C-alpha positions in Angstrom: 97.2 102.6 74.0 98.0 99.3 72.1 96.0 98.3 69.2 95.0 95.1 71.7 94.0 97.3 74.1 92.1 99.6 72.7 90.2 96.5 70.3 89.5 94.8 73.6 88.0 98.1 75.3 86.0 98.7 71.9 84.6 95.5 71.9 83.6 95.4 76.2 81.7 98.5 75.1 79.9 97.5 72.6 79.4 94.1 74.7 77.3 96.1 77.2 75.6 98.9 75.1 71.8 97.0 74.6 69.0 99.5 73.8 65.6 98.7 75.0 62.8 100.9 74.2 58.7 100.5 74.4 55.8 102.8 73.0 52.3 102.2 73.2 49.1 103.9 72.0 48.7 106.4 75.7 44.8 106.3 74.2 45.1 102.5 75.4 44.5 100.9 78.8 46.4 98.0 79.0 45.4 96.8 82.0 41.6 95.3 80.3 44.0 93.1 78.1 45.0 89.6 79.9 45.0 86.7 76.7 47.3 87.2 73.9 48.1 84.6 71.1 50.9 84.8 68.5 49.4 86.1 64.8 53.5 86.4 63.7 56.4 84.8 65.4 59.7 85.5 64.7 61.9 84.0 61.8 65.6 84.4 62.5 66.4 81.8 60.4 67.5 79.4 63.6 64.9 77.7 65.0 65.9 77.0 68.4 66.7 80.7 68.4 63.1 81.6 67.7 61.6 79.0 70.2 64.1 80.8 72.6 62.7 84.0 72.0 59.0 83.0 72.4 59.7 81.1 75.1 61.1 84.3 76.7 58.6 86.3 75.8 55.8 83.7 76.7 57.2 83.9 80.4 57.2 87.8 80.8 54.1 87.7 79.9 52.7 84.8 82.1 54.3 86.4 85.1 52.5 89.5 84.1 49.3 87.6 84.2 48.9 87.0 80.5 47.7 83.6 79.1 48.2 82.5 76.4 45.4 81.1 74.0 46.4 78.9 71.3 42.9 78.9 69.4 40.1 81.0 69.9 39.5 84.5 70.5 42.2 86.7 72.1 42.2 90.0 73.6 45.9 90.7 71.8 47.6 89.2 69.0 51.7 89.2 69.0 54.0 89.5 66.1 57.7 89.3 66.9 60.4 90.0 64.8 64.0 89.1 64.8 66.6 90.9 62.9 70.1 90.1 62.6 72.8 92.2 60.7 76.1 92.1 59.9 77.9 94.9 60.8 81.4 96.8 60.6 83.7 99.2 62.1 86.6 101.3 61.5 88.3 103.1 64.2 91.3 105.0 64.2 93.3 106.7 67.1 96.5 108.5 67.2 99.1 108.8 69.7 100.1 112.2 69.3 103.6 111.8 69.6 106.9 110.3 68.1 107.4 110.2 63.6 104.5 109.4 61.5 101.6 111.0 60.2 100.1 114.2 61.3 97.8 117.0 60.3 100.7 119.1 58.7 101.8 115.9 57.2 104.1 113.5 57.6 107.2 113.9 60.0 108.9 114.4 63.4 106.2 114.6 66.6 103.7 113.5 64.1 102.6 110.7 66.2 101.4 107.4 65.2 97.6 106.4 63.8 96.5 102.6 64.6 93.4 101.6 62.7 91.4 98.4 64.0 88.6 97.2 62.6 86.1 95.5 64.3 83.1 92.6 62.9 80.2 92.1 65.0 76.8 91.1 64.7 73.8 93.3 65.8 70.5 91.5 66.8 67.3 93.4 67.1 64.3 92.0 68.4 60.5 94.0 68.0 57.5 92.6 69.6 54.0 94.5 68.5 51.0 93.7 70.5 48.1 94.5 68.7 44.1 94.8 69.9 42.5 91.6 68.8 39.1 93.4 68.3 40.6 96.4 66.3 43.5 95.4 64.5 45.3 98.0 66.1 48.8 98.4 67.2 48.5 99.3 71.0 52.6 98.8 72.1 55.8 97.9 71.1 59.2 97.1 72.1 62.3 97.0 71.0 65.7 95.4 72.0 69.0 96.1 70.5 72.0 94.5 71.2 75.3 93.1 70.0 75.6 89.2 69.4 78.5 87.4 70.8 80.2 84.2 69.2 78.9 82.0 72.3 75.4 80.7 71.8 75.2 80.9 75.7 75.9 84.1 76.5 73.2 85.2 73.1 70.8 83.0 75.6 71.1 85.1 78.7 71.6 88.4 76.7 68.1 87.6 75.2 66.4 87.1 78.9 68.0 90.1 80.0 66.9 92.5 77.4 63.2 90.8 77.1 63.1 91.2 81.2 64.3 94.9 81.0 61.5 95.1 77.9 58.5 94.5 79.7 59.6 96.1 82.9 57.1 98.6 83.2 54.3 96.2 80.8 51.6 97.0 81.2 51.5 100.5 81.2 49.6 102.6 83.5 46.6 103.8 81.9 46.4 107.9 81.8 44.6 109.6 84.3 42.2 111.6 82.4 42.6 115.3 83.4 39.4 116.5 83.0 38.0 113.7 85.4 39.3 115.6 88.7 40.1 114.3 92.1 
């Protein structure tokens, strides 16, 4: 496999390798909440990206029947954190045939090694939902993906990730095993 082919496959694999997960307090019935306010808005250093994050989360919560409260008390308080990390990966592949280096040293039949360095940015979005009365964390969602150079591609990735993040939201309350049918 040529180095360019390998690098293309590696980049394609990273581009679609988003991770989305959520966790919540199983003692809390999240379906009782209907309103929220923003306690901490994301501060990624890019105002337009932060606005898109807020609008995307607001849209998902509105679709779930939640109402954003600008002033006054709300059932929950949200905090969102947007983190961008520069990442570097170094991968080496061996052809296994031809002259070059092998575990037994240089020589015939040792093969050719190709090393590829890939620089990319990893974006992580963490959304926390706190009970406004108790101030306890009741739900956390995390989405992580490799960012593209294109702002439009990143906007699509954000929308897809937040949609997946809130897909099963709010989680159904756990049935009390003591209550019986």
